N, C-alpha and C positions, 0 to 999 in steps of 0.2 A: 646691140647686146643689152640684155636685161640689166638695169641699173641696180646698184646696191641700195637696199631698201631700209629706211628708218621708219618705224611705225609712228603714225600720227593719227589724230582723231579723224576717222572717216567722215563723221557727221560734219565737222567743221569744213572740210573740203567740199562736200556735197552741197552744203548750205551756201557756201561762197559761189559755187558754180551755178546754183539754181537761179541766182539773181542776174547772171550775165549771159547764160546760154539760153537759146530758144527752147520751147517745150518740145518733148520727144514725140508727141502725137503726130501720126501720119508722116513721119520723116523716113521710115524704113520701108523697103520693098519686101514682100512675102518671100519666105524660103531662104533668106540670107541670115546666118547666125549673128553676125555683127551688124548687119544692115547696110544699106547704101541709100544715100539721099537721092530723091528724084531729080533735084537740080543741084548743080555744083555750088556749094555755099562759098562765101568769102573766106579767105585764109585769115588765121589769127596772127596777132603780133607775137614776137618771140617770147615775151613775158607771159602772154596768155597761153602759148603752146606749152611752156614749162609748167604752168599751173595745171593745165589739163592733163599733161602726162603724169604729174604728181597725184592728181585725183584718181586717175585710172590705176596707178600703182597701188594706192591705198585700197581701192575698191576690190582689187583681186587678191587682197591679203587679209581676209577676215580671220578671226580667231578660230571659227569653225566653218569650213567650206560648205557644209550642209546647210548653213544659215546665211549664206552670202546673199547680198542684195542684188539679185540678178537684173532687176529693172535698172538699177543705177549703173551696173556694169555694162549692160546693153547700150544705154544712152551714152555713157562716156566713151565706150569703144567706138560707137558710130561717129561721135563727134571727132574723136582722135583720127579715125580713118579718113574722114572726109574733109577735115579742116586743117590738117597738118600735112605739109608737102611730103612726098615719098622720100626725098633725100634727108629729111630731118626726122622722119618717123622711125620709131623702134618697133618693127613688126613682131618681134618676140613677145611684146606686151599684148598684141592682138591674139597671138596663139594662146597665151595664158588666159586671156579673156574668153576665148572659145571654150576652154576647158571648164571655166567657172559657169558659163552659160549652159553647159550640158550636165552640170552636177545633178545627181538624183535620178537621171533617166536610165543609166547603165553604169553601175559602179565598176564593173570589170573593165569596161572601155575607158572609164576615167583613169583607172590605175595605169593602163597602158599608155594613155596620152601623157600622164605625168612622167612616166619613165622615159618616154621619147624626148620630152622637152628637157628633162633633167640631164639626159645624155648630151644634149647640145650645149647646156649651160651647167656643167658639173659644179661650178663654184657658187651657184645660187642656192644657198642653204635653205631658203624659205620654200623652194620647190620641193625639197626633200621633206620638209615639215608638212606640206600639204599632201604629198604622196603618202606619208604615214597615215594621215587622216583618211584618205581614200581607201587604203588597205583596211583600216578599222571598220569603215562603213561597208566594205565588201565582205566582211566576215572572216578576215585573216588577222586575228589579234596578235599572233606570235610574230608574223612578218611586220605588222605595224609597230610593235614594240621595238623590234630591231632597228627600224628606220628612225624612230624617235630617239633611240640611244645613239645612233650615228649622228643625227642632227645635234644632239646634246654635246657631242665631241667636237663640234665645229670650232676651229681656233677663233679666239677673240669673240665668242658668242656672249651676248649680254646676259646678265643675271635674270632679267625678265623672260628672255627666251628659254633659258634653262628651266625656269619655274613653269612656263607653259608646257614644255615637253614633259616635265614631271607630272603635271596635272592630267595630261592625256594618258600617260602610263598608268596613273592611278585609276583612271576611268576604265582602262583595259582590265586592270586587276579586279575591278568591282563587278565585272561581268559574271552572271550566274547561269548563262546559257551553256548547253552542251557544246563541246567542240570535238569534231571528228577529224581523223587523219587517215586517208585511204592510200594504200601503197600497192604498186604492182611492179614485178621485176621478172624478166626472163632469165632463168638460171643457166649458166654455162660454166659450171665449176670444173676447172681443169684437174682438180685433185680432190674429188669428193671423199675419198677414203683416207686421205692424209698419209700417203705411203710414198716411198722413194720412186723415182721415175724408171728405175731399172733395178736389177737384182744387186744387192749389196751384201757382202760377206763380213762377218765380224769374228775375229779370232779370240777365243777365251784364253785365260792364263795357262791352262793345261795343254794348249795346242789345238783343241777342237774348234771347229768353226760352225757357225749357223748363219742363215740368211733371212731376209724379210719374207713373210708368207705371201705377200702380194705386191704388185706395183701399182702406180697411180692409175686411177680410172676417171674418165671425164663423165660428168653427169649433166643431163639436159632436163630442163623442166621449167617451173615457174614458182614464184613466191607471191602470196597475197598477204597483206597486212592491214589490220584495222585497229586504230587506237582511239580511245574516247577519254575525255576529261571534263570534270564539272566541279565548280566551287559552290559551297553554301556558306554565306557570310554569317558570322556570329555577331551578337550584340556589341562585343568589344571591337573598337575600331582597328582595322588592319588584320583582324583575326578571321580565319575561315576554316572550314573542312574542305579538303580536296580529295576527289576520287580520280584515280588513274586506272584504266583497264586497257588491255591489249591482247590481240590474237594474231599470230603469225603461222602461216601454213606453207611449208616447202614441199613441193611434189616433184619428184624426179620421174620422168617418163621411161627412161631406159634402166634406171637402177632404183626400183621402188623401195628397196630395203633402207635407203637413206632418206626417205621421206619422213617428215616430222611435223608436229604441231606444238607450239609453245603458247601458253596463255599466262597472263598475270593480272592481278588486281591488287590495288593498294588504296587504303583510306586512312587519312591522318590529319593532324593539325598543321595549319600554315599561318605564319605571320609574314606579311608582305607589304612593303612600301616601294616607291620608285627607286630607292637606293639600297634596299636591304631585304633579305628573305631568310627565314628560318623555317625548317620543316621537320616534323617527326611523323613518319608514315610506316605503319606495319604493312607488310605485303605477303602475298602468296603467289608462287609460280608453279605451274603444272606443265609437264612435258609428256608427249606421246611420241613413240617412234616405231619403225617397222624393222629394226635391226635384228631382232630375234636373239638378244643376249640371254644367257642362262637357259639354253635348250628350248627357247621359244621359236616358233615357226617364223621365218623371215617373210616380209611382205605384208604382214597383217599389223595394222596400227593398234598398238596396245599402250596402256599407261606405262610410263618409264620412270619418272621421278617427281617429287614434290620438294619445294624449297619454301621455308617459312623464315621470315626475318623482319627487321626494322631498319628503316633508312633514316639517318640523322644527317641533315644537310644545312649548311649556312653559306650564303654568298653575299658579298657586299661590294658596292662601288666605293673605292677609296676617293675617287674624284670622277670627273667625266670621262677619263681615259683608262684608268686602271680598275680592275675588278678581280677579287679573289673568290674562289669556290672551294669549300671543304666538305667532304662527305665521309661518313663512317657507316658501314653496313654489316652488322653481324647477322648470320643466318644459319639454318641447319638444313642439310640436303638429305633426303631419304628416298631410297630407290624401291620401286614396287616389287621387283623380282627378288626373292629371298637369297638367291645365289649371289647376285650382284651386291645386295645390301650387306651381306656378311663381311665384305671387304671394303666397300666404297661409301657407305653411309658416313657423313662427315659434318662437322661444324666448320663454318667459314667466317673469316674476318677480312673485310675489304676496306681499305682506306684510299681515298683519292684527294689530291690537292692540285689546284691549277691557278695560274695568274694570267689574266688576259690584258692586252694592251691595245688600245684603239687610237693610233696617232692622229687619224683624221676619219672622215666619214666614208672613205673608200678602202680602208685597210684595217685588218685585225690580226693580231698575233696572240698565240696562246702557248704557254709552257706548262706542262703537267707532269705529275709523278704519281705512281700508285704502288701499293703494297698489299699483298694478300697472304693469308695463312689458311691452308686447308688441312684440317686434322681428321684424316680418314681413319677408320677402324684398323685397316691394314696399313702400317706405316710406310710400306713401299708405294702406296698411293697417296700418302700425305706429302705436301710440298709447300714451299715458300716462293712467292713471286715478287720481284722488284722490277719496276719499269719506269720509263720516261717517254714523253712524246712532245712533239713540237708541231703546232698547226699555224697555217697562214691562209687567210682569206683576202682576196683582192677583187675589187670591182674595176672593170676595164671599160674602154669606150664601147659604144653600141650596146650597153646594158649587159655585157658578158661578165660572169663571175667565175672565179676559180677557187677551189678549196684544195689545199695540199696538207697532208698530215704524215709525218714520219715518226716511227716509234721503235723502241728497243726494250726488251725485257729479258730477265733470266728466271727460269723456273728450276728449282733444285729440290729433289726428293729428300725426305727426312731420313730414309733408311736405304740400305743397299738394295739394288734391284736385281742384278745378275752377278753371282759369284763375287760378291764384295764390291761391285761397281755401283756407286751412287749416281743415279742418272741426273744430268744437268742439261737443260735445253736453253739455248739462246735464240730468241725470236726477234726477227727484224721485219718491219712492215712499212709499206708506202701505200697511201691511198690518195688518188687525185680525182677531182670532180670538176666538170665544166657544165654550166647551165646559164640560161638566159630567161629571166622572168617574163619577158615580152613574148616568148614562144610558149603560148598556152592554148589549150582547146578545152572550152567548158570548165576552166579552172584546173585542168590537169597539166602539170608542168614536167617535162622530161629532163633527166640529167644523164650525162655520159660519165660513167664511173670506171676507173681503172684501178685495180687492186693487186698488190704483190705482197706475198708473205713468205719468209724463209725461216724454217725451224732447223737449227743446227744442233744436233745432239751428240754427246760423247758416246752414246750407243748408236753407232752409225746406221743401223737398220731402221732407226726411228727419225732420221733426218729426212726432210721433205720440203717442197716449196709449192706454192700455188700462184697462178697468174691468171687473172680474170679481167674481162672487160664486158660491160653490160649497160643496158639502158634502164634507168630507175625512174618510175613515173609516180607522182604524188599529187594529192589534192587535199586541201584543208577546207573544212566547211563547218 
């Protein structure tokens, strides 16, 4: 098994071995990554074996794997393979050396190799540190930062290792390249129109009854999403301008009137360090749909609404395991159709707070709460929302991950809706995801997503639920 590693000067070990080991020239056979000697060399003493193993351990643990001394690794790995007996040899070190020797040829393959070796030795935190580096060099900065943060949460990690992780996170934050996120999803919405699954009757105080106008309809289609992000660093250290843009297109093949397009763009100031972030970002969102509200013809994609606002956000790592995140977002929603705008134009205030806890590199918990106030022109459309959610992410053997989020919220209208009835909705949701980062094709990674939501209203004709399962595919580049 891979030994626990204490960083030592690689130069000192290599200089020591240069004086006692034979030269590496002409000792390897072509086509062998670690090499094999043409003739069986003599075995080393136990003390020499320990020194050789120590030198190999240090050589496969450079600060930056992209700058690893591959010649030294090749030479030491060959000596270790051929001059240490199989019963005393740690073959996992040779697997590690294989990865180092292939560094730079195919970063995607390197990432997969690290994931497989880390799955065999989950307690070897330095493998996670190098996996994070490989993700960074493979153009996956967000995934790399998550792995560095996991590494930083390793129990009993030395202060030097924490500082190294922080330096890498800082390097990620200093990137000024465009970052793109491409998403694809097959839609199989069990209740696209958010209606009861059967006819429901509601009795008014005077004895009259009415029922829901329609029942749940299933929608089939696809969703395409593209997000882009870029930073421009300012002369002041840690300060930058950040641009966020996004486009989502939902197209239903059997119910085209529920198709929609959502776009957003935001540009603002960002202050960012490995342990702290503060952001002020004005944004604009635009939506199109084919619903045909306000006497418009259904099925034709037309402008629906605009939202203008500012996002204020602060997050901070209290230590390597606890992080809080606070956000306040005031905005104004304006509808294109004058008939809809007359009652639904509104100012919105949204507040979100969360606390995350990472007990180790394989687990993360998050507790969140949110509050929003929608001040619509027609007070029957104005409401207040209060909600909470709990999230749990777990890394399992064989590189499987699961995400589970449960939530509950209450939406209460500010004015009576029907005959003195003030509408109150209680919403409960469960979202579960399963994915494996080693299951990728050309950088596209699938996720299995199962989602359930129940909306329970005191106006029974507006109670409904949705149950969906789908494959979500994503690529970051």
